[in-house]
N, C-alpha and C positions, 0 to 999 in steps of 0.2 A: 488770161492771157487779153491785153487789149490788143485789138489792130489800130487804135488810133496812138500808140504810142510803139514803137520798136528801135530796140537795139541792133544791130549789126553788128557783129563781134569775132574773134578768135579766141578762145579759151587762152590759149600760148601767145597772147598779145598786151598791149596796152586795153585791151577790152573792158581789160580786168577792172580797171579804173574807172571806166559808164561802171558797169555792172555793180559796184560797190558801191559810185552815187544814186544809183537807179535803186538799190535794195536800201538807204539811206529816205529815200522819200519814200516810201512805199505806196507807192503806187503800183499798178498793174503794166504790165509792159511787155510785149512779145519780144522772141530775140528768132533771128538771122541768124544761123551759125556757118560764117564760110572760110573754106578752105584757101590756102593764100592764090590758089590758082586762082580761084574761081573772083577774087579783087580785082583780079586783070577784066572782067569780061565786062562786055557793052553793056549788060545792066544794070549792072554797081557802078561801072564808072560814072554810071547817070547818077547818082547819089554822094559819091567822093571821087571827084577827078585824078587824086591825088591813089588811089587803087590799093586806100589805105583804113583800117579798122583802128580805134571803131567810130562809128555813125551814129546817130537815133535819127529818125524822123517821129516828130511831135505834128500828125494831122499832115499839112501842107508842106512844115518849116523842116527844113535839115541843118545840122548842126555839127561839124566835125573834129576834131581834136580834143582830148581827154580834158585839158583845162577848158575852154571855151563850155565842154556839154556839159561839166559840173556847175560851172556859174550859171549856162543856161539854166540845167533842173532848179537850181536854187531860187531862181526868178518864175518860175513857170509855177512850182509849188510852194508856194512862199507858207502855207500849212505846217510844212516839214520842219520850217526856223532853220531852215539851212542860208544861211544871210544872213549879218550883223542889218540895223536899221539903214534904208539908204544914206543919213548921213554918221553912217560912223563906219564906211565902209575901208578907212582908209589903209589899211593894216590886212583886212580883207584880199582885196585889189593887188596892194603890194605881194603878199609872200606868194601870194595863188598862183602871178604870171612871173614873182620871181621864180620860181622850181620851173616854170614852162619855158620861160627863156633860159636865165643862168644856168641853173642850177641840169637842167636838162641838157643841153649842150656842152658843159663841163664835163660830165658823166661822159657823154658819149667820146668825148675827144679824149679823152683817165682811158674807155674803154680800147679806145683804137689805140691809142698810145702815143696819140699827140699829143705834143707839150707847144706849150706859145714859147717863143724865142720871146725873151727876155724885152729886147730892143722894141718887140712889137705890141705889150700888153694895152698898151696903153691904146689901141687898134680894136681890139677884141673885146666884145658885149662884156665877156664877163671879167676881165681882167688873167687872173689865174686863177685857178679848181682851188686853191690852199684859201685864198680871198672869200672864194664861193661859199666853202667850206666854214668858215668862220662865221661870216655873215650870219650862215643859215643855225649854226648854234646860240648866239646871240639873240636869235628871234625866239628861239623855243625854250632859252634857260628862263625867258619870263615867266612862260606857262601859263595854264595852263595847254591852252594851245596855241595854235599862232598865228591867230587876231582876236583873243582876247581868254575871258573866261569860259565862253560858250565855244562846243563844237561846231562846226561849220564846215560847209562844200571846199573851203583849201586848205582843208584839216585832210579831207580826201586826199586833194590831187598830193598833196608835199607829204603826206604819211605812205601813200604807193611806194612816190619818188625815193622817201629813207627804207623801206623795207626790201626795195628790191634793188638799192646800192649797198648796205649793207649786206643781204642775203645769194643776193642772187647773181649779181653781177659784178659783186665785192670790190666795190671800187669807194664807198665811201666805209670808213675807221669806224668801229663801234663805240664812239665816245659814250659819256653813260647818260649824256640829255638825248641823243638818237633813241639809244638805246630807251631810256625812259618812256622818252614820246612813243616810240613804235609800241609796247606794252601797253601804252594805256587806248590808242586809236586800235592797233589790231584787233584788240577784245571785244569792240562792239559788235554788237547780233546783227550789225544789217552788215558788217567784211564779212564775220563768219559764214552769215547764209549764203552771200553774194560765190565768197573761196568757195562753199564746198557744190554752189552749182555748176561752177569751172570747172572744179578737178574732177567730175562727175562725166561730160563731156570730154575732160583729156583719158578717163577712167575707159569710156565708152568705143574713142576712136580706133576706129581700125588700125591691125599694128602693121609695120612696112617690113617684118619678118616674113 
């Protein structure tokens, strides 16, 4: 466990995305598991004023937001090969932040039962949920990965959003392109390790009963 790189997380949160990304880097890291009440403590608010996880501390650097953590770790540990060369990152940045912006916003609105009125679609950042899903399908249809031939940090974030959307939130229809892509990224050894670690934390948590 490394005191220089620490993940602040809860296994029932987006912290699973950051854990997956950390496992992909192959570096040692420490973990601080926070209950939701503790996220609002004065100590943790110094880490993330939003009082949410995930966050990472890497030496004196603090990064919050799961997509930003993915991008940061890819750059901090280039030997892991999780980002394309600097002059070939167009698709990488495009789809990483598409998933963090339009996809997540549209997914949350759909989960909450909110539909953008047709006369306001031009004002909404994502337009319509259908447009977002169709755009994502088009990006993944070119395959095998969202930024080209190689797996990258963008696939951690995009993959997690697709997995959550299809299997947990039930907001994303299981189109064949999504199912094929999810099968490809979800079976990666790093994700399997990350899931096992977070599932063990869930199993060890005291029951409310």
